[in-house]
Every structure is written in C-alpha cells, then in structure tokens.
C-alpha positions in Angstrom: 115.5 43.4 -140.2 112.7 41.8 -142.1 111.0 41.0 -138.8 111.1 44.7 -137.8 109.4 45.6 -141.2 106.6 43.1 -140.4 106.2 44.7 -137.0 105.8 48.1 -138.6 103.2 46.8 -141.0 101.3 45.2 -138.2 101.2 48.5 -136.2 100.1 50.4 -139.3 97.1 48.2 -139.9 96.0 47.9 -136.3 92.8 49.6 -135.1 93.5 52.4 -132.6 90.3 51.7 -130.8 90.5 48.0 -130.1 94.3 47.8 -130.7 93.7 44.6 -132.7 94.3 43.9 -136.4 91.7 45.8 -138.5 88.5 43.9 -139.2 86.5 45.2 -142.2 88.8 48.3 -142.2 87.4 51.7 -143.2 89.2 55.0 -143.7 87.5 58.2 -142.5 88.0 61.6 -144.1 91.0 62.6 -142.0 92.9 59.5 -143.2 92.9 57.4 -140.1 91.6 53.8 -140.3 89.5 51.7 -137.9 87.5 48.6 -137.7 84.1 49.3 -139.2 82.3 48.0 -136.0 84.7 50.0 -133.7 84.2 53.4 -135.4 80.5 52.8 -135.7 80.2 52.1 -132.0 82.3 55.1 -131.2 80.2 57.5 -133.3 76.9 56.0 -132.1 77.8 57.5 -128.7 78.0 61.0 -130.4 74.7 60.9 -132.2 73.0 63.3 -129.7 75.5 66.1 -130.4 75.5 65.4 -134.2 79.3 66.1 -134.2 81.6 63.2 -135.0 85.3 63.3 -134.4 88.3 61.1 -135.0 89.4 59.2 -131.8 93.0 59.9 -132.8 93.3 63.4 -134.1 90.0 64.8 -132.9 89.1 66.3 -136.3 85.3 66.8 -136.4 82.9 65.9 -139.2 79.4 67.0 -140.0 77.3 65.2 -141.1 78.3 61.7 -140.1 80.7 60.2 -142.8 79.5 57.3 -144.8 81.8 54.3 -144.1 83.1 52.2 -147.0 85.4 49.2 -146.6 89.0 49.8 -147.6 89.8 46.7 -149.7 93.6 47.4 -149.9 93.9 47.4 -146.1 91.7 44.3 -145.9 94.1 42.5 -148.2 97.1 43.6 -146.1 95.4 42.3 -143.0 94.8 39.0 -144.6 98.5 38.8 -145.7 99.6 39.6 -142.1 97.4 37.1 -140.6 99.1 34.4 -142.6 102.4 35.2 -140.9 100.8 34.2 -137.5 101.7 37.5 -135.9 98.4 38.5 -134.4 98.6 41.6 -132.2 97.3 40.9 -128.7 98.1 42.8 -125.5 99.2 40.9 -122.5 96.5 40.0 -120.0 98.0 42.3 -117.3 97.4 45.3 -119.7 93.7 44.9 -119.6 91.6 46.9 -117.1 90.4 45.0 -114.1 87.5 45.9 -111.7 89.9 48.1 -109.6 91.5 49.8 -112.7 90.5 52.9 -114.7 89.7 51.7 -118.2 90.5 53.4 -121.5 87.4 55.3 -122.8 88.4 54.8 -126.4 89.0 51.0 -126.4 86.0 48.8 -127.5 85.5 45.3 -126.5 87.9 44.3 -123.8 89.3 47.6 -122.6 93.0 48.3 -121.7 94.2 50.1 -118.5 94.2 53.9 -118.8 97.7 55.4 -118.5 96.5 59.0 -118.1 93.2 61.0 -117.8 92.7 64.3 -119.7 91.0 67.1 -117.7 90.1 68.9 -121.0 88.8 65.9 -122.9 87.3 64.4 -119.7 88.4 61.0 -120.9 91.0 58.4 -119.9 93.4 56.8 -122.4 95.6 53.8 -122.6 99.2 54.1 -123.9 98.2 53.7 -127.5 95.3 56.1 -127.5 97.2 58.6 -125.5 99.8 59.1 -128.3 97.8 62.0 -130.1 98.2 64.1 -126.9 101.9 63.9 -127.3 102.1 64.1 -131.1 99.4 66.6 -132.1 99.7 70.4 -131.3 95.9 70.3 -130.8 96.4 68.5 -127.5 99.6 70.2 -126.3 97.8 72.4 -123.8 95.6 69.6 -122.4 96.2 68.8 -118.7 97.1 65.1 -118.2 96.7 63.6 -114.7 96.9 60.1 -113.2 94.0 57.9 -114.3 90.8 58.9 -112.5 87.2 57.6 -112.4 85.9 60.9 -111.1 86.3 63.0 -114.3 82.5 63.5 -114.5 82.6 65.3 -111.2 84.5 68.1 -113.0 81.4 68.8 -115.2 78.7 71.3 -114.1 75.4 69.4 -113.7 73.5 72.6 -114.6 75.4 73.7 -117.7 77.3 70.6 -118.8 80.5 72.6 -118.8 83.9 72.0 -117.2 84.1 73.6 -113.8 87.2 75.8 -114.0 86.1 78.4 -111.5 85.5 78.5 -107.7 82.9 80.5 -105.8 84.4 81.6 -102.5 81.0 83.0 -101.4 79.4 79.6 -101.6 82.6 77.5 -101.3 82.0 75.4 -104.4 83.4 74.7 -107.8 81.4 76.3 -110.7 81.7 76.7 -114.5 82.0 80.1 -116.3 78.2 80.1 -117.0 77.5 79.8 -113.3 79.6 82.9 -112.6 77.3 85.0 -114.7 74.1 83.2 -113.7 73.2 82.1 -110.1 76.7 83.1 -108.8 76.6 86.6 -110.3 78.1 89.1 -108.0 79.8 86.5 -105.8 83.5 86.4 -105.0 84.7 84.1 -107.8 88.2 83.2 -108.9 89.7 80.6 -111.2 90.1 77.1 -109.9 93.8 77.4 -110.3 93.9 80.6 -108.1 91.8 79.0 -105.4 94.0 75.9 -105.6 97.1 78.1 -105.1 95.5 79.7 -102.0 94.4 76.3 -100.6 97.8 74.9 -101.4 99.4 77.5 -99.2 97.0 76.6 -96.4 97.7 73.0 -97.0 101.4 73.6 -96.7 100.9 75.4 -93.4 98.7 72.6 -92.2 101.3 70.1 -93.2 104.0 72.0 -91.4 101.7 72.0 -88.3 101.1 68.3 -88.7 104.8 67.6 -89.2 105.6 69.7 -86.1 103.0 67.8 -84.1 104.4 64.5 -85.4 107.9 65.5 -84.3 106.5 66.5 -80.9 104.6 63.3 -80.6 107.6 61.3 -81.7 109.6 63.0 -78.9 106.8 62.1 -76.4 106.8 58.5 -77.7 110.5 58.4 -77.2 110.2 59.8 -73.7 107.5 57.3 -72.9 109.6 54.4 -74.3 112.4 55.6 -72.0 109.9 55.7 -69.2 108.8 52.1 -70.0 112.4 51.0 -69.9 112.9 52.8 -66.6 109.7 51.3 -65.2 110.8 47.8 -66.3 114.3 48.3 -64.8 112.8 49.6 -61.5 110.3 46.7 -61.4 112.9 44.1 -62.1 115.1 45.5 -59.4 112.2 45.7 -56.9 111.4 42.0 -57.7 115.0 41.0 -57.3 115.4 43.0 -54.0 112.1 41.7 -52.6 113.1 38.1 -53.4 116.4 38.6 -51.6 114.6 40.2 -48.6 112.0 37.4 -48.4 114.7 34.8 -48.9 116.6 36.4 -45.9 113.4 36.3 -43.9 112.8 32.7 -44.8 116.5 31.9 -43.8 116.0 33.7 -40.5 112.9 31.7 -39.8 114.6 28.5 -40.7 117.5 29.3 -38.5 115.2 30.2 -35.6 113.3 26.9 -36.2 116.7 25.0 -36.1 117.7 26.8 -32.9 114.3 25.9 -31.2 114.7 22.3 -32.4 118.2 22.1 -31.0 117.1 23.6 -27.7 114.2 21.1 -27.5 116.5 18.1 -28.2 119.1 19.3 -25.7 116.5 19.8 -23.0 115.0 16.4 -24.0 118.3 14.7 -23.5 118.9 16.3 -20.1 115.4 15.4 -18.8 115.6 11.9 -20.2 119.1 11.4 -18.5 117.7 12.6 -15.1 114.7 10.3 -15.4 116.9 7.3 -16.4 119.3 8.0 -13.5 116.4 8.0 -11.0 115.0 4.9 -12.7 118.3 3.0 -12.3 118.4 3.9 -8.6 114.9 2.7 -8.1 115.6 -0.5 -9.9 118.7 -1.1 -7.7 116.6 -0.4 -4.6 114.0 -2.9 -5.8 116.7 -5.6 -6.3 118.1 -4.9 -2.8 114.6 -5.0 -1.3 113.8 -8.3 -3.0 117.1 -9.8 -1.7 116.3 -8.5 1.8 112.7 -9.9 1.6 114.1 -13.4 0.6 116.4 -13.4 3.6 113.6 -12.3 6.0 111.3 -15.0 4.5 114.0 -17.6 5.1 114.5 -16.4 8.7 110.8 -16.5 9.3 110.9 -20.3 8.6 113.8 -20.9 11.1 112.6 -23.2 14.0 115.5 -22.5 16.2 114.4 -19.6 18.4 117.9 -18.7 19.5 119.2 -18.4 15.9 116.2 -16.4 14.9 116.8 -13.9 17.6 120.6 -13.7 16.8 120.1 -13.0 13.1 117.0 -10.8 13.2 118.7 -7.6 14.3 121.0 -7.5 11.3 118.4 -8.6 8.7 115.7 -6.2 9.9 117.7 -3.1 9.2 116.7 -1.5 5.8 118.9 0.9 3.7 117.7 4.5 3.0 114.9 4.7 0.4 115.4 6.8 -2.8 113.4 10.1 -2.7 110.7 9.9 -5.4 108.4 12.6 -4.2 108.9 14.6 -7.4 107.4 11.9 -9.6 103.8 12.7 -10.7 103.5 15.9 -8.8 102.1 17.8 -11.9 100.3 17.0 -15.2 102.6 15.6 -17.9 102.9 18.8 -20.2 106.6 18.9 -20.8 107.2 20.7 -24.2 103.5 21.7 -25.0 104.3 25.2 -23.8 107.0 25.5 -26.5 104.4 24.6 -29.1 102.1 27.3 -27.7 104.8 29.9 -27.8 105.7 29.0 -31.4 102.0 29.2 -32.4 101.7 32.6 -30.8 104.8 33.7 -32.8 103.1 32.4 -36.0 99.9 34.3 -35.3 101.8 37.5 -34.7 103.8 37.1 -37.9 100.6 36.5 -39.8 99.1 39.7 -38.5 102.2 41.6 -39.3 102.4 40.1 -42.8 98.7 40.8 -43.5 99.0 44.4 -42.5 102.3 45.0 -44.3 101.0 43.2 -47.4 98.2 45.7 -47.7 100.6 48.5 -47.3 102.9 47.0 -49.9 100.0 46.5 -52.3 98.9 50.1 -51.9 102.4 51.3 -52.4 102.6 49.3 -55.7 99.3 50.6 -57.0 100.4 54.2 -56.3 103.2 53.9 -58.8 102.1 56.3 -61.6 104.4 57.0 -64.6 102.2 59.8 -65.9 101.2 62.8 -63.8 97.5 62.7 -63.2 95.7 65.4 -65.1 94.1 68.2 -63.0 90.3 68.2 -62.7 88.8 70.5 -65.4 87.7 74.0 -64.4 85.0 74.6 -67.1 82.1 72.6 -68.5 83.9 72.6 -71.9 86.8 71.0 -70.1 84.6 68.3 -68.5 82.9 67.6 -71.9 86.2 66.4 -73.2 85.7 63.3 -71.0 81.9 62.9 -71.6 80.7 59.3 -72.0 77.7 58.0 -73.8 76.0 56.0 -71.0 72.8 53.9 -71.2 70.8 52.2 -68.5 70.8 48.4 -68.2 67.2 47.0 -68.3 68.4 43.8 -66.6 69.1 45.8 -63.4 66.1 48.1 -63.4 63.4 47.7 -60.7 60.1 46.6 -62.2 58.5 50.0 -61.5 61.1 51.9 -63.5 60.2 52.3 -67.2 63.2 52.9 -69.5 62.9 54.9 -72.7 64.8 57.1 -75.1 67.3 54.4 -76.0 67.5 53.3 -72.3 68.8 56.7 -71.3 65.6 57.8 -69.4 64.1 56.2 -66.4 60.5 57.0 -65.1 58.9 55.8 -61.9 55.7 54.1 -62.7 52.9 53.1 -60.3 52.3 49.8 -62.2 54.7 46.9 -62.5 56.5 46.7 -65.7 56.8 43.1 -67.1 60.5 42.8 -67.2 61.9 39.2 -67.4 63.3 37.7 -64.2 67.0 38.5 -63.9 69.5 37.9 -61.1 71.0 41.4 -61.6 67.7 43.2 -61.0 67.1 45.4 -58.0 64.0 43.8 -56.3 63.1 46.2 -53.5 64.6 49.6 -54.3 63.8 51.8 -57.3 67.3 51.7 -58.6 69.1 51.0 -62.0 72.7 50.7 -63.1 74.3 51.6 -66.4 75.3 49.0 -69.0 78.7 50.5 -69.4 81.5 50.1 -66.9 83.4 53.3 -66.0 87.2 53.5 -65.7 89.7 56.1 -66.6 88.4 59.7 -66.7 84.6 60.0 -67.4 82.0 62.7 -67.2 78.2 62.5 -67.5 75.2 64.6 -66.6 71.7 63.6 -65.1 68.6 65.7 -65.8 65.8 65.2 -63.3 62.1 66.2 -63.4 59.3 65.8 -60.9 61.2 65.5 -57.6 64.4 64.1 -56.0 66.8 61.7 -57.6 69.8 59.8 -56.1 72.8 60.0 -58.4 75.3 57.3 -57.7 78.2 55.1 -58.8 78.6 51.5 -57.6 80.6 48.3 -58.1 79.0 45.6 -60.1 78.9 43.2 -57.1 76.5 45.4 -55.1 73.7 43.3 -53.7 70.4 43.4 -55.7 67.8 41.2 -53.9 66.2 41.9 -50.6 65.7 45.0 -48.5 68.9 45.2 -46.6 71.2 48.2 -46.6 73.6 46.2 -48.8 71.3 46.9 -51.7 70.9 50.7 -51.2 73.2 53.2 -53.0 75.4 54.9 -50.4 74.5 52.5 -47.5 77.5 50.1 -48.0 81.1 50.2 -49.0 80.3 49.3 -52.6 78.6 52.5 -53.7 78.7 56.4 -53.4 75.6 58.4 -53.7 74.5 62.1 -53.9 70.9 62.5 -52.8 69.5 65.4 -54.8 66.4 66.9 -53.2 64.3 69.7 -54.5 66.4 72.3 -52.6 69.1 70.3 -50.8 71.8 67.8 -51.3 73.2 65.0 -49.1 76.1 62.7 -49.8 76.1 59.1 -48.5 78.7 56.4 -48.3 78.7 53.3 -46.1 75.7 54.5 -44.1 77.4 57.8 -43.3 76.0 61.0 -44.6 77.4 64.5 -45.2 75.1 67.5 -45.8 76.1 69.4 -48.9 75.3 73.1 -49.7 75.0 74.4 -53.2 72.7 76.0 -55.7 69.6 74.0 -56.7 69.6 72.8 -60.3 67.7 70.2 -62.3 70.9 68.9 -63.7 73.8 67.3 -61.9 77.2 66.6 -63.5 79.4 63.7 -62.3 83.2 63.6 -62.9 85.2 60.4 -62.3 88.9 59.9 -62.4 89.0 56.2 -61.5 92.8 55.8 -61.4 93.3 58.9 -59.3 90.4 57.9 -57.0 88.4 61.2 -57.6 84.6 61.4 -57.7 83.1 64.8 -58.0 79.4 66.0 -58.2 78.6 69.4 -59.7 75.4 71.5 -59.9 75.1 72.4 -63.6 73.2 75.5 -64.8 74.7 78.6 -66.5 77.8 77.8 -64.4 79.2 74.7 -62.7 79.4 74.6 -59.0 81.2 71.9 -57.1 78.9 70.2 -54.6 81.0 67.4 -53.2 84.3 65.7 -54.0 85.5 62.2 -52.9 89.1 61.1 -52.7 89.5 57.4 -52.3 90.9 54.2 -53.9 88.6 52.4 -56.4 89.4 48.7 -56.6 86.9 47.7 -59.3 85.3 49.3 -62.4 82.3 51.5 -61.5 78.8 51.7 -62.9 76.5 54.8 -63.0 73.4 54.4 -60.9 70.0 56.2 -60.4 67.4 55.9 -57.7 64.0 57.5 -58.3 61.2 58.7 -56.1 57.5 58.5 -56.9 56.5 60.4 -60.0 60.1 61.3 -60.9 61.9 61.0 -64.3 65.7 61.1 -64.6 67.7 61.1 -67.9 71.3 60.5 -68.8 71.9 63.5 -71.0 73.4 63.4 -74.5 76.5 65.6 -74.4 77.9 65.2 -77.9 
C-alpha cells in the first residue's frame, strides 16, 4: 500500500513534457507544473504568435508568464530521488526513425499514440490524457499517428483545410472559399468524403467482383494445369509402351533373322562337309590305287604284269565337284544388305513421323488464341517499345532519337567492328526479341523502306541472298514502295495491293504463327497476312534505300 502511495507521488511530480521527474520545477498560472527548461523550450516555439498555452489544459496566457522555481516541489523531488524510484519509460516506448514522435515531449521523444486533426499535433499516451479528461478537447478528432498533419494546413492562409472545391478538385480552407475559390462549387470536406466514400465502396465492390472472377479463372486454370499434366503423363506412358513394343518387335525380328542365318549356315556347312568327306575318301582310294600301279610298274615279269594290269587299271567313278567355285563367295552378304535397306527405310519413316509428332505436340494449346484486333486501339494494347541495335546496323545507316530512327547516309559511319553487323545491305535489326503478341509501327520518309522480321541467326556478312530480308527461310519482308507493296519470303514474292501510306503497322502473334502488315492512316487496311510456324524468337528489321529515313514510332 505504501508503495502505491510513492507511485502516486512520483506521477504527481513528473513533468508532462519530458515525463521525467521535475527538474527545477515551476508552476504556471493554470496550476500545472513543468521542468523550467521544458516549459521554456515549449514557449520559445510560440514566441511568434505571442500567445502561450499550457501543454496539458491548453489555457492561454498573455503576456508570457514569468517563471519562478517552486521550492516545495523541488524538495519533494529530492525526497523521491532518495527512494531510487526514478521514472523512466522503457526503450521500446521511445520514437524511432520510422515512428511518429510526440510533439509535446522534449529531449528524447516518446512514440505518439494519436494525432489530433484540430490541434495538428501528435501525442504520446501521457500527453494525450487532456483530450480524454478536459471538455475543451472532447470534440477534437483523434486519428492514428500521422506525419502528414501539416498537409491539412492551407499554405496561403495558414488555416485548417475543412472544405473541398469540386470545381478545382482540391482541399481548401474557409478563407479560400470566399477568396480565389469564390463562386466555385464548394462543400465541406466531410460531405465530399461521404460522396467519395460511396464511390470508393462501389469501386471496392467492382474490385471484389473482379477478384472473385479472377479467382474462378485461376481455379479453372489450375484445373487445366492438372488436366494438362495428366494428359502429358498418360501420353508419355503410352508412348513409352508403344516404343517399347516397337523395340520388342525389332528385337524379335532380329532374333528371327539370326536364327534363320544360323539354320542356313548349319545346312550349308553340313553339305560342304559331306562333299569334303567324299572327296577325302576318293583321295585315299586314288592314293592306294596309285601305290598298286607303281608297284606293278616295277614288276619285271611281263606275264604277271599283263595278268594284273586289267584289274588295277580300272578306276572308280569320280565325285562330281563342278559346283565348287562356280560363283564369287558372297554367301550371307545379301542378308546384310537387306537388313541395311530396312534400317534406312525405318530411319526415313522415323524422321518423317518425328517431325509430325513434334508439330502435333507444339500445337497443344490450353488457352484459345485471341482473335486478331479489328481496330487500331485494339492493336495498341499489344504495342511494344522497340529500339534498333547499333551492333547490327550497316555502316551507312545513322541511328538517332534513342536508336528508334535510321537514316541512309552517303558517308560511312565509324561504327566499331561487330560480327552481328550487316556488311553489304542497308539493314538493321531491333535490340528486343519478339515473342507472344506484339504490335509496332514504322514511319518512313524520302522513299521506299523494307519492313521485316527475322530470326537472330540470319546471315550478316557477304552479299549472298542469305543476308537479304525475305530472300531466305529466316526472314519475312514487306517491300514498301512509294505507291506499291510486295511481300517476300524465301526468294518468293507476292504482289500486294493497298492504299499508299507513310506508316505501316506490323502485328505478330508468335505462338499462333500470325504475321500481319497494315497500312495505317485514318483507318487501318490489311495489306498481307502470313500464317506459319515460328521456331525462334523474331527481331524487327528495316532495310533503307538511298536518302530514306525510317522510324519505329512511339505508340504510348
């Protein structure tokens, strides 16, 4: 209980500005006490207005009161200090760089708990108490701490802006309403807030509805992702089974051929060995017969020679060997040739079918392709900021206006040597690669310009067709003459009819394989549309004639 009494005494003799024990306490005319240095600093800030008030009760004094030390309070402070109970807020109560500080605290300031829109000041918990206790502050509007209170003050009249000018769409004070905003449609800030609040609620409802719609779309897309994954997994599984079956069939066929070869090998070897045995038997018999004839030839008895000669001179029938060595020794080489022919046929089939399979895979499209826009405003939704790449420009093309404009020059421009530069044709490519849906426009002056798109790997050096836009399979080009158009691709041209215009629009839907050229004037006229399959990112290209300037237009 005694401790509680000490606590009350300590609060009583604490300064409401610094929230510390009073130092050189002074009591001002309204009866509230402060540190002498704290109240002096507080009033020094009010010297310009010559009106001095109490930080707690807001009572005003004129002139500035003379401050005299309150010796009784000073003695109480000294007694309380002896108890060791020095009042000190915790560190987390002090204002940091990101916090709104109390405007009343001196020294190290505490965090503001609320800001007052009438006082245009922010208060910590201690200094906020008068707003709850005094009837003077009952009607003051308290809000969360804000560092922007001064924005509520009119810079012209130094008054709180409590009105709103609907004519000029700005907040004003009451003096503004009878001064420069006289005769304007003005209402109170509260009335305008009410109106805007209704609009805000409508906007929030629209946003929330869109959120719900988008969440449904996201859910549908997630279901689509799961369906795509299931379908892909099944396709992979089925494909593996089919290819495994094909491999099994090839292995079985290989085994059958091997078995046939071995069987035929065994038959042929058996026949050869049978003939070989007959021939070897015949050789043995002939050797025996030769030995007997040799022995007979050495007989000296003529009678015996003549008696034995008829029986020994008779030879047995010779084995027929006319089939031996009657053709080159090829044997099974024809089988190898037949298998090689089968391999080549399978490779051709697999190569052709692989291309078809790849195209089938790439045609899988979860989202339906968006239709090509019908109006220029529709095309502008897909407009791209495109710049020209100096590293690709021919040395007689001068780039300017942020590398959006190219001008044909008679003199050589000292560009540094680059492997990407076009060396023989007055061409240049964009820095940016183009995928998805894109739209851009080219403005030309002085003559004809070729407007193109190309793959990055188009040839650059030399004077072959591989370097010219539209004369290879790596680029598509619309030749824009003064009064005619011609489309080129892979050295094949198509004459195009359409209204002459200094501006050409290009629309690309890379995924859908659509490339369209438009004549742009008051209306847009389709000149030529290409439907193909793009296998790489594209780059915008320009080719200029003598004395011509072409510019990639800013569309946003």
